[in-house]
KEMIKOL-443898 format. One record per residue (C-alpha): residue in one letter; x, y, z. Coordinates in nm, 4 decimals. Layout:
residues N
<site aa="a" px="X" py="Y" pz="Z"/>
...
//
This chain:
residues 274
<site aa="m" px="-1.9435" py="0.1610" pz="0.0222"/>
<site aa="n" px="-2.0562" py="-0.0818" pz="-0.2779"/>
<site aa="a" px="-2.2484" py="-0.3252" pz="-0.3229"/>
<site aa="d" px="-1.8560" py="-0.5214" pz="-0.4851"/>
<site aa="m" px="-1.7063" py="-0.4001" pz="-0.1130"/>
<site aa="e" px="-1.9965" py="-0.5770" pz="0.0244"/>
<site aa="d" px="-2.0022" py="-0.8789" pz="-0.1250"/>
<site aa="d" px="-1.5626" py="-0.9215" pz="-0.0968"/>
<site aa="r" px="-1.6300" py="-0.7851" pz="0.2888"/>
<site aa="a" px="-1.7670" py="-1.1022" pz="0.3567"/>
<site aa="e" px="-1.5215" py="-1.2988" pz="0.1788"/>
<site aa="a" px="-1.1702" py="-1.3578" pz="0.3091"/>
<site aa="p" px="-0.8970" py="-1.2705" pz="0.3129"/>
<site aa="a" px="-0.8760" py="-0.9595" pz="0.0672"/>
<site aa="l" px="-0.5346" py="-1.0654" pz="-0.0476"/>
<site aa="d" px="-0.4191" py="-1.4201" pz="-0.1174"/>
<site aa="v" px="0.0154" py="-1.5060" pz="-0.1678"/>
<site aa="l" px="0.0768" py="-1.7749" pz="-0.2424"/>
<site aa="e" px="0.3823" py="-1.9579" pz="-0.2771"/>
<site aa="v" px="0.5078" py="-1.6281" pz="-0.5204"/>
<site aa="s" px="0.8572" py="-1.6469" pz="-0.6250"/>
<site aa="h" px="1.0359" py="-1.4099" pz="-0.8993"/>
<site aa="a" px="1.3547" py="-1.3251" pz="-1.0701"/>
<site aa="y" px="1.4911" py="-1.1238" pz="-1.3302"/>
<site aa="g" px="1.7677" py="-1.2570" pz="-1.4792"/>
<site aa="g" px="1.9281" py="-1.4874" pz="-1.2175"/>
<site aa="k" px="1.8703" py="-1.3217" pz="-0.8974"/>
<site aa="k" px="1.5796" py="-1.4055" pz="-0.7464"/>
<site aa="a" px="1.4074" py="-1.0915" pz="-0.5412"/>
<site aa="l" px="1.0454" py="-1.3068" pz="-0.4022"/>
<site aa="d" px="1.1676" py="-1.6605" pz="-0.2739"/>
<site aa="n" px="0.8169" py="-1.8659" pz="-0.1944"/>
<site aa="v" px="0.6032" py="-1.5677" pz="-0.0644"/>
<site aa="s" px="0.2890" py="-1.6949" pz="0.1341"/>
<site aa="f" px="0.0484" py="-1.4471" pz="0.3420"/>
<site aa="s" px="-0.2827" py="-1.3718" pz="0.3384"/>
<site aa="i" px="-0.3964" py="-1.0051" pz="0.4456"/>
<site aa="p" px="-0.7933" py="-0.9502" pz="0.6282"/>
<site aa="a" px="-1.0235" py="-0.7956" pz="0.4595"/>
<site aa="g" px="-1.1028" py="-0.4405" pz="0.6068"/>
<site aa="r" px="-0.7762" py="-0.4096" pz="0.8101"/>
<site aa="f" px="-0.4492" py="-0.2041" pz="0.7636"/>
<site aa="t" px="-0.1742" py="-0.4550" pz="0.6882"/>
<site aa="v" px="0.2177" py="-0.3659" pz="0.6284"/>
<site aa="l" px="0.4675" py="-0.4196" pz="0.4445"/>
<site aa="l" px="0.7488" py="-0.3914" pz="0.6114"/>
<site aa="g" px="1.0382" py="-0.4372" pz="0.4530"/>
<site aa="l" px="1.4309" py="-0.2627" pz="0.4184"/>
<site aa="n" px="1.4769" py="-0.1078" pz="0.0198"/>
<site aa="g" px="1.5430" py="-0.4067" pz="-0.1468"/>
<site aa="a" px="1.3282" py="-0.6402" pz="0.0191"/>
<site aa="g" px="1.0724" py="-0.6798" pz="-0.2481"/>
<site aa="k" px="0.8529" py="-0.4564" pz="-0.1640"/>
<site aa="t" px="0.7861" py="-0.2905" pz="-0.5466"/>
<site aa="t" px="0.7871" py="-0.6430" pz="-0.6738"/>
<site aa="l" px="0.5005" py="-0.8145" pz="-0.5198"/>
<site aa="f" px="0.3142" py="-0.5005" pz="-0.5998"/>
<site aa="s" px="0.4458" py="-0.5141" pz="-0.9855"/>
<site aa="l" px="0.2851" py="-0.8645" pz="-1.0117"/>
<site aa="i" px="0.0154" py="-0.8063" pz="-0.7271"/>
<site aa="s" px="-0.1243" py="-0.4771" pz="-0.9927"/>
<site aa="h" px="-0.0211" py="-0.8009" pz="-1.2181"/>
<site aa="l" px="0.2629" py="-0.5572" pz="-1.4331"/>
<site aa="y" px="0.4595" py="-0.8631" pz="-1.4468"/>
<site aa="d" px="0.3762" py="-1.2015" pz="-1.4533"/>
<site aa="t" px="0.2827" py="-1.4443" pz="-1.1612"/>
<site aa="r" px="0.5102" py="-1.7289" pz="-1.3653"/>
<site aa="q" px="0.5521" py="-1.9139" pz="-1.0065"/>
<site aa="g" px="0.3213" py="-1.9223" pz="-0.7401"/>
<site aa="a" px="-0.0583" py="-1.7448" pz="-0.7537"/>
<site aa="i" px="-0.1574" py="-1.4133" pz="-0.6176"/>
<site aa="r" px="-0.6166" py="-1.4019" pz="-0.5326"/>
<site aa="i" px="-0.7709" py="-1.0717" pz="-0.4548"/>
<site aa="f" px="-1.0700" py="-1.1575" pz="-0.3115"/>
<site aa="g" px="-1.0990" py="-1.5320" pz="-0.4567"/>
<site aa="r" px="-0.9811" py="-1.4028" pz="-0.7764"/>
<site aa="d" px="-0.6565" py="-1.5151" pz="-0.9439"/>
<site aa="v" px="-0.4971" py="-1.2153" pz="-1.0762"/>
<site aa="r" px="-0.3011" py="-1.4383" pz="-1.3681"/>
<site aa="r" px="-0.6918" py="-1.6926" pz="-1.4666"/>
<site aa="a" px="-0.9437" py="-1.3168" pz="-1.4054"/>
<site aa="p" px="-0.7102" py="-0.9999" pz="-1.4108"/>
<site aa="g" px="-1.0423" py="-0.8292" pz="-1.5190"/>
<site aa="e" px="-1.2317" py="-0.9544" pz="-1.1671"/>
<site aa="a" px="-0.9718" py="-0.9085" pz="-0.9427"/>
<site aa="l" px="-0.7337" py="-0.5827" pz="-1.0632"/>
<site aa="r" px="-1.1336" py="-0.4104" pz="-1.0814"/>
<site aa="r" px="-1.1359" py="-0.4322" pz="-0.7406"/>
<site aa="l" px="-0.7436" py="-0.3282" pz="-0.6574"/>
<site aa="g" px="-0.7090" py="0.0519" pz="-0.6267"/>
<site aa="i" px="-0.2727" py="0.1329" pz="-0.6009"/>
<site aa="v" px="-0.0945" py="0.4379" pz="-0.4433"/>
<site aa="f" px="0.2864" py="0.3767" pz="-0.6424"/>
<site aa="q" px="0.5411" py="0.4967" pz="-0.4873"/>
<site aa="a" px="0.6365" py="0.7383" pz="-0.8640"/>
<site aa="r" px="0.4407" py="1.0727" pz="-0.8529"/>
<site aa="t" px="0.1930" py="1.0139" pz="-1.1049"/>
<site aa="l" px="0.0018" py="1.3281" pz="-1.2097"/>
<site aa="d" px="0.0047" py="1.4667" pz="-1.5117"/>
<site aa="l" px="0.1006" py="1.8219" pz="-1.3730"/>
<site aa="d" px="0.0027" py="2.0897" pz="-1.6746"/>
<site aa="l" px="-0.3268" py="1.9495" pz="-1.5540"/>
<site aa="s" px="-0.5639" py="2.0867" pz="-1.2469"/>
<site aa="v" px="-0.6910" py="1.7928" pz="-1.0143"/>
<site aa="a" px="-1.0365" py="1.8679" pz="-1.1566"/>
<site aa="q" px="-0.9003" py="1.7457" pz="-1.4695"/>
<site aa="n" px="-0.6608" py="1.4343" pz="-1.2802"/>
<site aa="l" px="-0.8853" py="1.3266" pz="-1.1834"/>
<site aa="s" px="-1.2262" py="1.2546" pz="-1.4684"/>
<site aa="y" px="-0.9484" py="1.1501" pz="-1.7196"/>
<site aa="h" px="-0.9226" py="0.8795" pz="-1.4971"/>
<site aa="a" px="-1.2857" py="0.8307" pz="-1.3337"/>
<site aa="a" px="-1.3208" py="0.8115" pz="-1.7917"/>
<site aa="l" px="-1.0554" py="0.4732" pz="-1.8074"/>
<site aa="h" px="-1.3184" py="0.3125" pz="-1.6010"/>
<site aa="g" px="-1.5702" py="0.4030" pz="-1.7206"/>
<site aa="i" px="-1.7258" py="0.6168" pz="-1.4072"/>
<site aa="g" px="-2.0163" py="0.8723" pz="-1.5804"/>
<site aa="r" px="-1.9675" py="1.2355" pz="-1.6007"/>
<site aa="r" px="-2.1571" py="1.3800" pz="-1.3182"/>
<site aa="e" px="-2.1066" py="1.0278" pz="-1.0722"/>
<site aa="a" px="-1.7612" py="1.1110" pz="-1.1204"/>
<site aa="l" px="-1.8063" py="1.4435" pz="-0.9770"/>
<site aa="v" px="-1.9805" py="1.3555" pz="-0.7247"/>
<site aa="r" px="-1.7289" py="1.0937" pz="-0.6722"/>
<site aa="t" px="-1.4651" py="1.3645" pz="-0.6719"/>
<site aa="a" px="-1.6295" py="1.6003" pz="-0.4603"/>
<site aa="t" px="-1.7025" py="1.3669" pz="-0.2072"/>
<site aa="l" px="-1.3247" py="1.1820" pz="-0.1523"/>
<site aa="l" px="-1.1690" py="1.5072" pz="-0.2201"/>
<site aa="a" px="-1.3335" py="1.5751" pz="0.1590"/>
<site aa="q" px="-1.2458" py="1.3887" pz="0.3332"/>
<site aa="v" px="-0.8400" py="1.4513" pz="0.2236"/>
<site aa="d" px="-0.9419" py="1.7678" pz="0.3060"/>
<site aa="m" px="-0.8887" py="1.9131" pz="0.0035"/>
<site aa="a" px="-1.1958" py="2.0308" pz="-0.2186"/>
<site aa="d" px="-1.0537" py="2.3549" pz="-0.1674"/>
<site aa="r" px="-0.7764" py="2.2607" pz="-0.4321"/>
<site aa="l" px="-1.0046" py="2.1201" pz="-0.7154"/>
<site aa="h" px="-0.9435" py="2.3836" pz="-0.9836"/>
<site aa="d" px="-0.5122" py="2.4284" pz="-0.9026"/>
<site aa="k" px="-0.2792" py="2.2728" pz="-1.1530"/>
<site aa="a" px="-0.1318" py="1.9524" pz="-1.0025"/>
<site aa="r" px="0.2400" py="2.1649" pz="-1.0237"/>
<site aa="n" px="0.1113" py="2.3690" pz="-0.7585"/>
<site aa="l" px="0.0440" py="2.1038" pz="-0.5365"/>
<site aa="s" px="0.2684" py="2.0796" pz="-0.2271"/>
<site aa="g" px="0.4331" py="1.6729" pz="-0.1993"/>
<site aa="g" px="0.2149" py="1.5980" pz="0.0412"/>
<site aa="q" px="-0.1195" py="1.7463" pz="-0.1951"/>
<site aa="m" px="-0.0203" py="1.5942" pz="-0.4949"/>
<site aa="r" px="-0.0065" py="1.2351" pz="-0.2322"/>
<site aa="r" px="-0.4203" py="1.2746" pz="-0.0924"/>
<site aa="v" px="-0.4842" py="1.3336" pz="-0.5360"/>
<site aa="e" px="-0.3443" py="0.9704" pz="-0.5806"/>
<site aa="i" px="-0.5425" py="0.8365" pz="-0.3098"/>
<site aa="v" px="-0.8399" py="0.9964" pz="-0.4768"/>
<site aa="r" px="-0.7322" py="0.9068" pz="-0.7446"/>
<site aa="a" px="-0.7246" py="0.5633" pz="-0.6250"/>
<site aa="l" px="-1.0050" py="0.5218" pz="-0.4697"/>
<site aa="l" px="-1.2260" py="0.7124" pz="-0.7391"/>
<site aa="h" px="-1.3599" py="0.2973" pz="-0.8885"/>
<site aa="r" px="-1.4189" py="0.2296" pz="-0.5214"/>
<site aa="p" px="-1.1906" py="-0.0708" pz="-0.4800"/>
<site aa="s" px="-1.1846" py="-0.4028" pz="-0.2062"/>
<site aa="l" px="-0.7955" py="-0.3464" pz="-0.1989"/>
<site aa="l" px="-0.5725" py="-0.0653" pz="-0.1602"/>
<site aa="l" px="-0.2280" py="-0.0723" pz="-0.2404"/>
<site aa="l" px="0.0217" py="0.2613" pz="-0.1591"/>
<site aa="d" px="0.3614" py="0.1711" pz="-0.1783"/>
<site aa="e" px="0.6154" py="0.3955" pz="0.0273"/>
<site aa="a" px="0.2977" py="0.6163" pz="-0.0471"/>
<site aa="t" px="0.4704" py="0.8588" pz="0.2345"/>
<site aa="v" px="0.8716" py="0.8428" pz="0.0525"/>
<site aa="g" px="0.9628" py="1.2463" pz="0.0481"/>
<site aa="l" px="0.7297" py="1.3844" pz="0.2183"/>
<site aa="d" px="0.7891" py="1.6198" pz="0.5679"/>
<site aa="i" px="0.7242" py="1.4070" pz="0.9101"/>
<site aa="r" px="0.3850" py="1.6016" pz="0.9998"/>
<site aa="s" px="0.2453" py="1.5414" pz="0.5526"/>
<site aa="r" px="0.3307" py="1.1787" pz="0.5956"/>
<site aa="a" px="0.1380" py="1.1716" pz="0.9281"/>
<site aa="e" px="-0.1805" py="1.3597" pz="0.7883"/>
<site aa="i" px="-0.1490" py="1.1007" pz="0.5344"/>
<site aa="l" px="-0.1615" py="0.7348" pz="0.7665"/>
<site aa="a" px="-0.4044" py="0.9018" pz="0.9476"/>
<site aa="t" px="-0.6600" py="1.0078" pz="0.6410"/>
<site aa="i" px="-0.6389" py="0.5826" pz="0.4891"/>
<site aa="r" px="-0.6398" py="0.4752" pz="0.8556"/>
<site aa="e" px="-0.9787" py="0.6542" pz="0.9048"/>
<site aa="l" px="-1.0986" py="0.5683" pz="0.5819"/>
<site aa="v" px="-1.0455" py="0.1402" pz="0.6805"/>
<site aa="t" px="-1.2064" py="0.2598" pz="0.9575"/>
<site aa="e" px="-1.5512" py="0.4630" pz="0.7946"/>
<site aa="t" px="-1.5265" py="0.2473" pz="0.4378"/>
<site aa="g" px="-1.3750" py="-0.0849" pz="0.4624"/>
<site aa="v" px="-1.1321" py="-0.1123" pz="0.2282"/>
<site aa="s" px="-0.8268" py="-0.3423" pz="0.2969"/>
<site aa="v" px="-0.5669" py="-0.1236" pz="0.2813"/>
<site aa="l" px="-0.1830" py="-0.3343" pz="0.2291"/>
<site aa="w" px="0.0701" py="-0.0398" pz="0.3080"/>
<site aa="a" px="0.4444" py="-0.0884" pz="0.1974"/>
<site aa="t" px="0.7238" py="0.1295" pz="0.4083"/>
<site aa="h" px="1.0888" py="0.0928" pz="0.5186"/>
<site aa="l" px="1.0031" py="0.3150" pz="0.7977"/>
<site aa="i" px="0.8501" py="0.1149" pz="1.1204"/>
<site aa="d" px="0.7932" py="0.4101" pz="1.2954"/>
<site aa="e" px="0.5047" py="0.4181" pz="1.0687"/>
<site aa="v" px="0.3367" py="-0.0119" pz="1.1995"/>
<site aa="d" px="0.0958" py="0.1007" pz="1.4653"/>
<site aa="d" px="0.0408" py="-0.1131" pz="1.7570"/>
<site aa="g" px="-0.3252" py="-0.2340" pz="1.6446"/>
<site aa="d" px="-0.1795" py="-0.2664" pz="1.2939"/>
<site aa="d" px="-0.1648" py="-0.6633" pz="1.1044"/>
<site aa="v" px="0.2441" py="-0.6465" pz="0.9455"/>
<site aa="v" px="0.4152" py="-0.8233" pz="0.6851"/>
<site aa="i" px="0.8121" py="-0.8708" pz="0.7541"/>
<site aa="l" px="0.9723" py="-0.9128" pz="0.4134"/>
<site aa="d" px="1.3464" py="-0.9282" pz="0.3843"/>
<site aa="r" px="1.5735" py="-1.0189" pz="0.1171"/>
<site aa="g" px="1.2242" py="-1.1896" pz="-0.1075"/>
<site aa="k" px="1.1626" py="-1.4096" pz="0.2053"/>
<site aa="v" px="0.8359" py="-1.3276" pz="0.4661"/>
<site aa="l" px="0.9910" py="-1.3514" pz="0.7703"/>
<site aa="a" px="0.6372" py="-1.2854" pz="0.9707"/>
<site aa="s" px="0.2996" py="-1.2221" pz="0.9178"/>
<site aa="g" px="0.0145" py="-1.1810" pz="1.1555"/>
<site aa="a" px="-0.0884" py="-0.9562" pz="1.4552"/>
<site aa="v" px="0.1891" py="-0.7015" pz="1.5937"/>
<site aa="a" px="0.1455" py="-0.8291" pz="1.9542"/>
<site aa="e" px="0.2083" py="-1.2214" pz="1.7807"/>
<site aa="i" px="0.5050" py="-1.0776" pz="1.6121"/>
<site aa="i" px="0.5894" py="-0.9358" pz="1.9420"/>
<site aa="a" px="0.5309" py="-1.2440" pz="2.1600"/>
<site aa="k" px="0.7117" py="-1.4782" pz="1.9133"/>
<site aa="t" px="0.9814" py="-1.3125" pz="1.9387"/>
<site aa="g" px="1.0285" py="-1.2316" pz="2.3136"/>
<site aa="t" px="1.0827" py="-0.8352" pz="2.2116"/>
<site aa="s" px="0.9118" py="-0.5590" pz="2.3802"/>
<site aa="d" px="0.7728" py="-0.3761" pz="2.0616"/>
<site aa="i" px="0.7787" py="-0.4528" pz="1.6162"/>
<site aa="r" px="1.1377" py="-0.2409" pz="1.6066"/>
<site aa="q" px="1.3083" py="-0.4967" pz="1.8810"/>
<site aa="a" px="1.0571" py="-0.7694" pz="1.6832"/>
<site aa="f" px="1.1969" py="-0.6448" pz="1.3235"/>
<site aa="a" px="1.5858" py="-0.5789" pz="1.4438"/>
<site aa="a" px="1.5880" py="-0.9863" pz="1.5626"/>
<site aa="l" px="1.4311" py="-1.1263" pz="1.2776"/>
<site aa="s" px="1.6204" py="-0.9320" pz="1.0051"/>
<site aa="g" px="1.8673" py="-0.9911" pz="1.1604"/>
<site aa="l" px="1.9964" py="-0.6084" pz="1.2235"/>
<site aa="a" px="2.0349" py="-0.3462" pz="1.5586"/>
<site aa="a" px="1.7932" py="-0.1922" pz="1.6990"/>
<site aa="g" px="1.8347" py="0.1735" pz="1.7678"/>
<site aa="p" px="1.5749" py="0.4214" pz="1.8542"/>
<site aa="a" px="1.3844" py="0.6162" pz="1.6838"/>
<site aa="g" px="1.4231" py="0.9711" pz="1.6234"/>
<site aa="p" px="1.3128" py="1.2690" pz="1.3392"/>
<site aa="g" px="1.4696" py="1.2069" pz="0.9265"/>
<site aa="s" px="1.5390" py="0.8285" pz="1.1218"/>
<site aa="s" px="1.5013" py="0.4903" pz="0.9864"/>
<site aa="g" px="1.2377" py="0.4568" pz="1.2215"/>
<site aa="g" px="1.5101" py="0.3273" pz="1.5211"/>
<site aa="i" px="1.6863" py="0.0463" pz="1.2220"/>
<site aa="s" px="2.0916" py="0.1261" pz="1.2879"/>
<site aa="p" px="2.2036" py="0.3230" pz="0.9989"/>
<site aa="l" px="2.3415" py="-0.0093" pz="0.7988"/>
<site aa="p" px="2.3360" py="-0.0330" pz="0.4616"/>
<site aa="m" px="1.9385" py="0.0145" pz="0.2925"/>
<site aa="a" px="1.9880" py="-0.0886" pz="-0.0643"/>
<site aa="r" px="2.0739" py="-0.4338" pz="-0.0733"/>
<site aa="g" px="1.9512" py="-0.4025" pz="-0.5019"/>
<site aa="r" px="1.6273" py="-0.5159" pz="-0.5742"/>
<site aa="r" px="1.3103" py="-0.3334" pz="-0.5208"/>
//
């Protein structure tokens, strides 16, 4: 763990989102969104496709300007002090972003150079992180020869190379099979436990939520609830997070199963915003 992460863990929270709103023309994607996530925890941002998750990630990562409200990463304002805030941030976007014509080593080396990490240090960090995600033997393989799950693991390594204190993952398991999804989730949870990195995991799949997680429920651009899973279940008077989500969002809960959307009934998942 680097000194910055140790200092950041002494501060709380890892992420503050304060009264944030965002619109595309006349269409509001986020409406007065506020929540905090604690340091050193795995927090799930749960919402149907179109809830505003990707818009929120774009604001946190400063791809979009925060015009209404404020976002702080370990107390550093993303708009007022973007350099200080964003150097603490690693992100894995939903879309695949590896250069398929380069090897794993070349993809990671290029990214390390962008962060000013020297070649020797980059090699050490790459070897350590690839071993943690069980990809050490694929260092010299072309990215195009990797499976979807393997590509995602390399993208996670890339996001961790500069040793961020907060890691954002936007629908990181989209398009992956059940085993790959489970392995990616297990890997990230292990990283939280072993390194103390804080994680915000965005998903529409309710079966990716563990009983020990914190969760933020986002629906149609509004936060319906946030806190520990047990707290949300207690507040809604339900028996599990699936029923709690259904009660809060007005959807009907159904049985989870392979290939399901996490037990939510087959209602339209897209609502016109990301």
